[in-house]
C-alpha positions in Angstrom: 26.0 -14.7 48.9 23.0 -16.9 49.7 19.6 -16.7 48.0 16.8 -18.7 49.6 13.4 -19.5 48.1 11.1 -18.8 51.1 8.1 -20.6 49.5 10.1 -23.8 49.4 12.5 -23.2 52.2 15.5 -24.1 50.0 18.6 -22.1 48.9 19.5 -21.9 45.3 22.7 -23.3 43.8 24.7 -20.3 42.6 27.6 -20.0 40.3 31.0 -19.3 41.8 31.1 -15.8 40.4 27.5 -15.0 41.2 27.0 -11.3 41.8 24.0 -9.1 42.1 24.0 -5.4 41.1 21.4 -3.6 43.2 19.9 -0.2 42.4 18.1 1.6 45.2 16.3 4.5 43.7 15.0 7.7 45.4 11.2 7.4 44.9 10.9 11.2 44.7 13.0 11.3 41.6 12.2 7.9 40.0 9.1 5.9 39.1 10.3 2.5 40.2 11.6 1.0 43.5 14.6 -1.0 44.5 15.5 -3.7 42.1 18.5 -5.7 40.8 20.0 -6.3 37.4 19.2 -9.8 36.0 21.1 -12.6 37.7 21.7 -15.9 36.0 21.7 -19.1 38.1 22.5 -22.5 36.8 19.5 -24.5 35.4 20.4 -27.5 37.6 17.8 -30.1 38.4 17.8 -28.8 42.0 17.2 -25.1 40.9 14.6 -26.2 38.3 12.8 -28.2 41.0 12.6 -25.3 43.4 11.2 -23.0 40.6 8.8 -25.6 39.4 10.7 -26.4 36.2 10.4 -23.0 34.4 12.3 -24.4 31.3 9.5 -27.0 30.6 7.8 -26.7 27.2 4.1 -26.3 27.2 3.7 -24.8 30.7 0.1 -23.7 31.1 0.5 -21.9 34.4 1.5 -18.2 34.3 4.8 -17.4 35.9 4.3 -15.7 39.3 6.6 -13.9 41.6 8.4 -16.0 44.3 9.3 -14.8 47.8 13.0 -15.1 48.5 15.7 -13.8 50.9 19.2 -12.5 50.0 22.0 -12.8 52.5 25.6 -11.5 52.1 27.5 -11.1 55.3 25.6 -8.5 57.5 23.2 -7.8 54.6 19.8 -9.4 54.6 16.7 -8.6 52.6 13.4 -10.3 51.8 12.2 -9.6 48.2 10.3 -11.0 45.2 11.9 -12.9 42.4 10.6 -12.7 38.9 11.9 -15.3 36.4 12.7 -13.6 33.1 13.8 -16.6 31.1 15.0 -20.2 31.4 17.0 -22.5 29.2 17.3 -26.3 29.9 20.9 -27.1 30.7 21.7 -23.4 30.5 20.7 -20.7 32.9 17.6 -19.3 34.7 17.6 -15.5 34.5 15.8 -13.6 37.3 15.3 -10.1 38.6 14.8 -9.4 42.3 12.5 -6.6 43.7 13.5 -5.4 47.1 11.4 -3.5 49.7 9.6 -0.7 47.7 10.3 -2.5 44.4 8.6 -5.6 45.9 5.6 -3.6 47.0 5.1 -1.9 43.6 5.5 -5.2 41.7 2.6 -6.6 43.8 0.1 -3.8 43.0 0.5 -3.7 39.3 -2.8 -4.1 37.4 -4.8 -4.6 40.6 -8.2 -2.9 40.6 -9.1 -1.1 43.8 -12.6 -2.5 43.9 -11.3 -6.1 43.7 -9.8 -5.7 47.2 -13.4 -5.3 48.6 -15.2 -7.6 46.2 -18.5 -8.9 47.6 -17.7 -7.3 51.0 -20.8 -5.8 52.7 -21.0 -3.3 55.6 -22.0 -5.5 58.7 -25.4 -5.0 60.2 -27.0 -3.7 57.0 -29.4 -6.4 55.8 -32.5 -4.3 55.0 -33.0 -0.8 53.5 -34.2 0.4 56.9 -31.0 -0.9 58.6 -28.9 0.7 55.8 -30.6 4.0 56.5 -30.0 3.7 60.2 -26.4 3.0 59.6 -26.1 6.1 57.5 -27.9 8.1 60.2 -25.3 6.9 62.7 -22.6 8.5 60.6 -24.0 12.0 60.9 -21.6 14.0 63.0 -18.5 12.2 62.0 -18.0 9.8 64.9 -17.5 6.6 62.9 -13.9 5.6 62.4 -14.2 4.3 58.9 -17.1 6.2 57.2 -18.8 9.6 57.2 -21.7 11.3 55.5 -22.7 14.8 54.3 -24.6 16.3 51.4 -23.0 16.9 48.0 -24.4 18.4 44.8 -25.0 16.5 41.6 -25.8 17.5 38.0 -29.4 18.5 37.6 -30.9 16.5 34.7 -34.5 17.1 35.7 -35.0 19.5 32.7 -37.1 21.7 35.0 -36.6 25.5 35.4 -38.0 25.6 39.0 -37.0 24.3 42.4 -33.3 23.4 42.9 -30.5 24.0 40.4 -28.7 20.8 41.5 -29.7 17.3 42.6 -28.4 16.3 46.0 -26.9 13.2 47.5 -27.5 12.8 51.2 -29.9 15.8 51.4 -31.7 16.3 54.6 -35.5 16.2 55.3 -37.5 19.2 56.5 -34.8 21.0 58.5 -37.0 24.0 58.9 -39.0 26.8 57.3 -37.6 29.6 55.3 -40.1 32.4 55.8 -41.5 34.7 53.2 -38.7 37.3 52.7 -37.7 40.3 50.7 -35.2 39.0 48.3 -32.4 41.3 46.9 -31.9 40.5 43.2 -30.1 42.0 40.3 -32.2 43.9 37.8 -31.7 43.4 34.1 -31.8 47.1 33.6 -29.1 47.6 36.1 -28.9 47.9 39.9 -30.8 45.8 42.4 -34.4 45.6 43.6 -36.4 43.8 46.3 -39.0 41.2 45.4 -41.0 38.9 47.8 -40.0 35.3 47.9 -42.5 32.7 49.2 -42.2 30.6 52.3 -40.5 27.3 51.7 -38.9 24.4 53.5 -35.1 23.9 53.8 -33.4 20.5 53.6 -30.2 20.6 55.6 -28.7 17.5 57.2 -27.5 18.1 60.8 -26.6 16.5 64.1 -30.0 17.7 65.5 -31.9 16.6 62.3 -30.2 13.4 61.0 -33.0 12.6 58.6 -32.7 12.0 54.9 -35.1 12.9 52.1 -34.4 9.4 50.8 -36.0 7.8 53.8 -39.4 8.3 52.1 -40.8 7.7 48.7 -39.4 10.3 46.3 -40.5 11.6 42.9 -37.5 12.3 40.8 -37.4 14.0 37.4 -35.3 13.2 34.4 -35.7 15.3 31.3 -39.0 16.6 32.7 -40.4 13.0 33.2 -41.4 12.1 36.7 -39.9 8.8 38.2 -41.2 7.3 41.4 -38.4 6.1 43.6 -38.6 3.7 46.6 -36.9 4.7 49.8 -33.1 4.4 50.0 -32.3 6.5 46.9 -30.0 9.5 47.1 -28.2 8.2 50.3 -24.6 7.0 50.3 -21.9 6.9 52.9 -18.3 8.1 52.1 -15.3 5.9 53.1 -12.5 7.4 55.0 -9.2 7.7 53.0 -7.1 6.4 55.9 -9.3 3.3 56.3 -8.9 2.7 52.6 -5.1 3.0 52.7 -5.0 0.7 55.7 -7.1 -2.0 53.9 -5.0 -1.7 50.7 -1.7 -2.4 52.5 -3.2 -5.1 54.6 -4.4 -6.8 51.4 -0.8 -7.0 50.2 0.5 -8.2 53.5 1.7 -4.9 55.2 0.7 -3.0 58.3 0.6 0.7 57.5 2.2 2.7 60.3 0.7 5.7 62.0 1.6 8.6 59.7 1.0 12.3 58.9 -2.4 11.5 57.4 -3.6 9.6 60.5 -2.2 12.1 63.0 -2.9 15.4 61.4 -6.3 17.2 61.2 -8.2 17.4 58.9 -6.5 14.5 57.0 -7.4 12.1 59.8 -11.1 12.5 58.9 -10.6 12.9 55.1 -13.0 10.9 52.9 -13.2 9.6 49.4 -16.4 10.7 47.7 -18.7 8.7 45.5 -21.7 9.7 43.3 -23.8 6.5 43.5 -27.5 7.3 44.3 -28.7 3.7 44.7 -26.2 2.3 47.2 -28.9 1.2 49.7 -31.8 0.2 47.5 -31.1 -3.6 47.6 -31.0 -3.7 51.4 -27.2 -3.9 51.8 -24.2 -1.7 51.3 -21.4 -3.1 49.1 -18.1 -1.4 50.0 -16.9 -1.6 46.4 -19.9 0.7 45.4 -18.3 3.5 47.5 -15.0 3.3 45.7 -13.6 5.1 42.6 -13.1 3.1 39.3 -9.3 3.1 39.5 -6.4 0.7 40.0 -4.6 0.5 43.3 -1.6 2.1 41.7 -3.6 5.1 40.4 -5.3 5.6 43.8 -1.9 5.7 45.6 -0.6 8.0 42.8 -3.2 10.6 43.9 -1.5 10.7 47.3 2.0 10.4 46.0 1.5 13.2 43.5 -0.9 15.5 45.3 1.0 15.5 48.6 4.5 14.8 47.3 4.8 11.7 49.5 6.0 8.2 49.0 4.9 4.8 50.4 8.0 2.8 51.6 7.9 -0.8 52.7 10.0 -3.1 54.7 9.8 -6.7 53.6 11.5 -7.9 56.8 8.9 -6.5 59.1 6.0 -6.4 56.6 5.3 -2.8 57.5 4.8 0.3 55.3 5.2 4.0 56.1 4.6 7.3 54.3 7.4 9.8 53.9 7.3 13.4 52.5 9.9 15.2 50.5 9.5 18.3 52.6 10.4 16.3 55.7 13.4 14.8 53.9 14.6 18.3 52.9 14.3 19.5 56.5 15.9 16.3 58.0 19.5 15.9 59.2 22.0 13.8 57.1 22.0 10.1 58.1 25.6 9.4 57.0 28.9 10.9 56.0 30.1 9.0 52.9 33.3 10.9 52.4 35.5 8.0 53.5 33.5 5.6 51.2 34.7 7.5 48.1 37.3 5.6 46.1 38.0 8.3 43.5 37.2 12.0 42.8 33.5 12.5 42.0 32.2 14.2 38.9 29.7 17.1 39.2 27.6 17.8 36.1 26.1 21.2 35.9 22.6 21.9 34.5 22.2 24.0 31.4 19.8 27.0 31.8 17.1 24.9 30.0 17.4 22.1 32.5 16.0 24.1 35.4 12.3 23.5 35.9 9.3 24.9 37.8 6.3 22.9 39.1 2.9 22.9 37.4 0.1 21.1 39.3 -3.1 20.1 37.4 -5.9 17.6 38.0 -6.4 14.9 35.3 -10.2 15.2 35.6 -12.5 18.3 36.1 -16.1 18.9 36.9 -18.1 20.8 34.3 -17.2 24.5 34.6 -19.5 27.3 35.7 -17.1 30.0 34.4 -17.2 31.6 30.9 -13.5 31.6 30.3 -10.5 29.5 31.2 -6.9 30.5 31.8 -3.7 28.6 31.2 -1.9 30.1 34.2 -2.2 32.8 36.9 -0.3 35.4 34.9 -2.6 34.9 32.0 -5.6 35.3 34.3 -4.3 38.6 35.8 -3.3 40.0 32.4 -6.9 39.7 31.3 -8.5 40.6 34.6 -6.5 43.2 36.5 -8.7 42.9 39.5 -8.5 39.1 39.8 -8.1 37.7 43.3 -8.3 34.4 45.1 -10.9 33.7 47.7 -9.5 31.3 50.3 -13.0 30.5 51.7 -14.2 28.6 48.6 -10.9 28.1 46.8 -12.0 30.0 43.6 -10.8 33.0 41.7 -13.0 36.1 41.1 -13.1 39.5 39.7 -15.3 42.4 40.9 -17.5 44.4 38.5 -20.0 47.2 39.1 -23.5 47.8 37.8 -24.3 51.3 38.8 -23.2 51.6 42.5 -23.7 47.8 43.2 -20.8 45.4 43.1 -21.0 42.1 41.1 -18.7 39.2 42.0 -17.8 37.1 39.0 -16.1 33.7 39.2 -13.2 33.3 36.7 -11.6 30.2 38.1 -12.8 27.2 40.1 -11.4 25.0 42.8 -9.7 22.8 40.2 -7.7 25.7 38.7 -4.2 24.5 38.0 -1.2 25.9 39.9 0.9 27.5 37.2 2.8 30.6 38.0 3.2 31.3 34.3 6.9 32.3 34.4 8.1 32.4 30.8 11.8 32.2 31.5 11.8 28.6 32.8 10.5 25.3 31.5 7.8 23.4 33.4 7.7 20.0 35.2 4.1 19.1 34.8 2.5 17.0 37.7 -0.8 15.6 36.6 -2.7 14.2 39.5 -5.2 11.5 38.7 -8.1 13.1 40.7 -11.1 15.4 40.3 -11.3 18.2 42.8 -14.9 18.8 43.9 -16.1 22.4 43.2 -17.7 24.7 45.7 -21.1 25.7 44.2 -24.1 27.6 45.4 -27.3 25.6 45.8 -30.2 27.8 44.6 -33.9 27.5 44.8 -35.8 28.7 41.7 -39.4 29.9 41.7 -41.7 32.0 39.4 -42.7 35.4 40.8 -44.8 37.7 38.6 -43.9 35.7 35.5 -40.1 35.8 36.2 -37.8 33.3 37.7 -36.3 34.3 41.1 -33.3 32.4 42.5 -32.7 32.2 46.2 -29.2 31.4 47.5 -29.6 28.4 49.8 -26.2 27.1 50.8 -22.7 26.4 49.4 -21.8 22.7 49.0 -19.4 20.5 47.1 -20.4 19.7 43.6 -19.1 16.4 42.1 -20.8 16.2 38.7 -23.0 13.5 37.3 -24.6 10.8 39.4 -24.3 7.0 38.9 -26.6 4.0 39.4 -25.0 0.6 40.1 -27.8 -1.4 41.7 -30.8 -0.3 39.7 -31.8 0.9 36.3 -33.5 4.3 36.1 -35.5 4.1 32.8 -37.9 6.8 31.5 -40.3 6.4 28.7 -40.3 9.1 25.9 -43.4 10.2 24.1 -42.9 7.6 21.4 -42.7 4.9 24.0 -39.0 4.3 23.7 -37.1 3.7 26.9 -34.0 5.7 27.8 -31.6 4.4 30.5 -29.4 6.6 32.6 -25.7 6.0 31.7 -23.2 5.0 34.4 -20.3 7.4 34.6 -16.8 6.4 35.6 -15.9 7.7 39.0 -12.5 9.3 39.5 -10.8 9.8 42.9 -12.3 12.8 44.8 -11.1 13.8 48.3 -12.9 16.0 50.8 -12.7 17.1 54.4 -15.9 16.5 56.4 -16.8 18.8 59.3 -19.7 20.0 61.4 -20.5 23.7 61.2 -21.1 25.8 64.3 -24.9 25.5 63.8 -24.8 21.7 63.7 -25.1 21.2 59.9 -22.8 18.5 58.5 -20.8 19.6 55.5 -17.8 18.8 53.3 -15.1 21.2 52.0 -12.0 21.2 50.0 -10.7 24.4 51.5 -9.5 25.4 55.0 -12.7 27.3 55.6 -16.3 26.6 56.6 -18.2 27.1 53.3 -21.7 26.8 54.9 -23.9 29.9 54.9 -25.4 30.8 58.2 -28.9 32.0 58.8 -27.7 34.9 60.9 -26.0 36.5 57.9 -28.8 36.3 55.4 -29.4 32.6 54.8 -31.6 32.3 51.8 -31.1 35.8 50.4 -28.6 38.0 48.7 -27.1 40.6 51.0 -24.7 43.5 50.5 -21.5 42.5 52.1 -20.4 38.9 52.8 -20.0 36.9 55.9 -16.5 36.7 57.4 -15.2 33.3 56.5 -14.5 31.0 59.4 -11.2 29.2 59.2 -11.4 25.6 60.5 -8.3 23.9 59.1 -4.6 24.6 58.3 -4.7 22.7 55.0 -6.7 22.9 51.8 -7.1 20.3 49.0 -7.0 22.9 46.2 -3.7 23.7 44.6 -3.7 27.5 45.1 -3.7 29.7 48.1 -1.6 29.9 51.3 -3.2 26.8 52.7 -3.1 25.0 49.3 -1.2 22.0 48.0 1.6 24.1 46.4 2.5 26.1 49.5 2.1 23.3 51.9 3.8 20.4 50.0 5.5 21.6 46.8 7.2 25.0 47.4 10.5 23.5 48.7 10.6 21.0 45.8 9.9 23.8 43.3 12.8 25.7 44.8 15.1 22.7 44.3 13.9 22.3 40.7 14.5 26.0 40.0 17.9 26.3 41.7 19.6 22.9 42.4 19.5 19.1 41.9 22.8 19.1 39.9 24.1 15.5 39.3 27.0 14.2 41.2 28.5 10.8 40.2 30.7 9.1 42.8 32.1 5.7 43.3 31.4 4.4 46.7 32.7 1.3 48.5 30.0 0.7 51.1 30.0 -1.6 54.1 27.5 -4.4 54.3 25.7 -2.4 57.1 25.4 0.6 54.8 24.1 -1.5 52.0 21.5 -2.8 54.4 20.5 0.5 56.1 21.0 3.5 53.9 17.5 4.7 52.8 17.2 5.8 49.2 15.4 9.0 50.2 17.8 10.0 52.9 20.1 13.0 53.0 23.9 12.2 53.1 27.0 14.2 53.4 30.1 14.2 51.1 33.0 16.5 52.2 30.7 18.6 54.3 28.1 19.1 51.6 24.6 17.6 51.8 23.1 15.6 48.9 20.1 13.4 48.1 20.6 10.1 46.5 19.1 9.7 43.0 20.3 6.1 42.6 22.3 4.3 45.2 24.1 1.3 43.6 26.1 -1.5 45.2 26.9 -5.2 44.6 26.2 -8.3 46.6 28.2 -11.5 46.3 31.8 -12.0 45.2 34.5 -9.5 46.1 33.2 -6.1 47.3 33.9 -3.5 44.7 33.3 0.2 44.4 30.1 1.0 42.4 29.1 4.4 40.9 26.1 6.0 42.5 24.2 9.1 41.5 23.5 12.0 43.9 21.6 15.3 43.6 22.7 18.6 45.1 20.5 20.4 47.6 22.2 23.7 48.1 20.6 26.5 46.0 22.6 28.2 43.3 22.5 32.0 43.1 20.8 34.1 42.1 17.9 32.2 43.7 14.8 31.9 41.5 11.7 31.5 43.6 8.0 31.5 42.7 6.0 34.5 43.8 3.3 34.1 46.3 -0.3 34.3 45.0 -0.6 37.7 46.7 2.4 39.0 44.7 1.1 37.6 41.5 -2.4 39.1 42.1 -2.0 42.8 43.1 -5.7 43.1 43.9 -5.2 40.8 46.9 -2.9 43.4 48.6 -4.2 46.6 47.1 -4.4 49.6 49.4 -7.3 51.2 47.6 -10.8 50.2 46.7 -13.6 51.2 44.4 -16.9 52.5 45.8 -20.0 53.0 43.7 -22.2 56.1 43.9 -25.6 57.0 42.5 -27.4 60.3 42.1 -31.0 60.7 40.8 -32.5 64.1 39.9 -35.7 65.1 38.2 -35.3 66.6 34.7 -37.5 68.1 32.1 -39.3 66.3 29.2 -37.0 68.2 26.9 -33.9 66.9 28.7 -35.3 63.4 28.4 -35.9 63.7 24.6 -32.5 65.1 23.9 -30.6 62.5 26.0 -29.7 60.5 22.9 -28.0 57.2 23.8 -28.5 57.9 27.4 -32.3 57.6 27.0 -33.6 54.6 28.9 -30.0 53.3 29.1 -29.3 50.0 30.8 -26.3 50.3 33.0 -23.6 47.9 31.9 -21.4 46.0 34.3 -18.0 47.5 34.1 -14.7 46.0 35.4 -12.5 48.9 36.4 -8.7 48.8 36.5 -6.8 48.1 39.7 -7.6 51.0 42.1 -4.5 53.2 42.8 -3.5 56.7 43.9 -3.9 58.1 40.4 -7.7 57.5 40.5 -8.3 59.2 43.9 -10.5 62.2 43.6 -11.8 61.3 40.2 -15.0 59.9 38.9 -14.5 56.7 37.0 -17.0 54.9 34.6 -19.6 57.6 34.8 -22.9 56.6 33.2 -26.2 58.4 32.9 -29.7 57.0 32.2 -32.7 59.2 31.5 -36.0 57.5 32.2 -39.7 58.4 32.1 -42.5 57.3 34.4 -46.2 57.7 33.9 -47.8 59.2 37.0 -51.3 59.7 35.6 -53.2 57.9 32.8 -54.9 59.8 30.0 -58.7 59.9 29.9 -61.3 61.6 27.7 -61.0 64.7 29.8 -57.3 65.0 30.5 -53.8 64.1 29.2 -51.5 61.6 30.8 -48.9 63.0 33.1 -45.2 62.0 33.1 -42.2 62.6 35.3 -38.6 62.3 34.1 -35.4 61.5 36.0 -31.7 61.3 35.3 -29.7 58.7 37.2 -26.0 59.1 37.3 -23.7 56.4 38.5 -19.9 56.4 38.9 -17.1 54.9 40.9 -14.6 56.6 43.2 -11.3 55.3 44.4 -10.6 55.6 48.1 -7.8 54.3 50.4 -8.7 51.2 52.5 -8.7 52.3 56.1 
């Protein structure tokens, strides 16, 4: 065996019995890459010189990794050497990190922002040039950046105008005419009111203009703040560009992969919440990045999409592999003849089988009243619960009189947790925040009451941040209050252009934009048919979601397989060199995954015990139900319809109506509709009301008319 220090171009002096024990771990089942057990080499003057005398007392320089190569017959690998200890006239102890192990040793404790420190986007030297650059991004043609509006927390303290602040909001896209607005009445039912003419603020390919191009007046806690142009505009960096730059920084070329070749991941962006990116006349790339380490950023991809980054130190390239692809792949080798003794198969106890739970580490503030631990818990408390693929949220449907009311009970960041009680969980916490799909509303006062108009659905990302300015407001006592800067987690989104030219972002497989031809700016009975635009979603639930697309096969293995097989293998030098840790192999006609592939280098070749995992499913097969099976309302063959009947009654009937007199219809949430309710009236409510039709004068009495309104639900088959 020969170990060469590549930085010095010199080979170490090794002991006669020098032997390296190498452990190549499957990255899908372990948290560390390929490494060796510590190797002691003599602390000779020659070796000490090559390693800059690591045994010297009073060294002030920190020990850094050294680039080395290891050769043993056909085997050759470049790796990183970490000196663990050194003793003068004794030994120098080192570990060697090979391929993936080398890469992960490089990225430890490196901040993502540090890779782009002081880097500016070229051609942006004034605020106007920065705005023009952002305008050029509208429509998604730039390879590295994109732009679209997102919603921010409204801290204006005002009860009118928009319910959210907006980043990248457009300027004067058109006029929303005076319209009859359909709103819910406090007393039950709906009514029409007249909403005033107003301007809309969409950003589109035909109107690529930002509100932040002009002077703005912002409000914080009801206090107006004058802003110069450039505020509330920020580009979003593409995720693939960011990955490419990360690997280039550490000396690797990232190969073309699933994310670069598959829509919509090839356009996917990393969001930011910074409202003053442009105000100093330049765009710092680090301002567009989340406040995380490189390791945590890559963990979002590794854990969310169940993929791994693998590197080759020889070619200085990196690739992305997926467990689902490894499961579907053909075995790369038959190791039956490499066995030197009978293997040992260890069977799992019932408590060792697991099921997957997916949850985000961070969440935006919720707009739901309740939260649920898992899907079964949600359904047990809301029999009519269902999942809406269009916006990635969970809902239940209630009824006020004969009008339906859609109530959100779970957001885009709802965990994937089937709630099975008979099996333990393997929790996967993903260090991300999933943007929520929220409704932008415009609030105005009509006849002394606040009227809200639905404007559009957009992604909501929480609080905003200021990195290049200080927004200070003066309170009544003259004390200045500064806006706090929030820590930005990783947020991923898919950009797209809607069919009416508006630029948008989504975390689902659907166009979330509301179109003017289906009631833009108003409530309407019935909902627009969602337009599917992608085959993938970034939320965990649903048929296009993360679990179904990336995790179901792994969950199946956790529930039914991955038994441990220990086997001693005598591998050839070529097999030591070329067997991937994540590959499928065959032993006596049965396929396995490696858990830990072990072998030795140097000295006499000897069998070494490796660990494998079974892939074949044990019976009876335990498989997670689909969301449709867990939520019966999604496949129900019946539906509730509301009915209303109003008749005139006598004054005596009104006075004797008891609790039904001037009753306010309550919102009811009926059980799941089924055949047993067909032909019956459910949730019947009555309300007796009076109405003055003539005022009293000195010469006559007032005149009244009385009505009884009856509302109920009926169950009918879905045609």
